[in-house]
Phi, psi and omega in degrees: 000124180259123178276155180291150169303134185300323179294315179295319179296318180294325176293317179298317180296316178298319179296317178295316181297324181281318186263332184223065187300322179293318178296316180300320180297325180284346184259005184305321184257012182265131175279123183250130177236175177300331183274354181296126180284135179300318180298325179294336178270354181087015180275114182273172178296324177296316178299323179299320179292324176293317178297315180295323176297318177300312181297318177302314181295314184289323184258359181054052177233168176244130179245125182293141180303318181293333177292319178295318182296336183268358182291133179233328185235167174298324177299320176299317180294318178296320179296323178298324180291317185277339178214073179294160180293000000 
């Protein structure tokens, strides 16, 4: 099991807390790894676009729409943060 990079995880948590506060509250005790499926966490496609918008604003990056649409795991999301299109 590969754990997420702490910086990427903190950005993801902040994005979830800001855009999806109820979902974030439910994930407090869940161990999240790179292999964790977004759908298993209850993250919808709409939520992904909100999260990516938050990340774009906070990190001053541009994330391609097709890149967001292809996200399936937390690892995919972390990779998007560390190497945006």
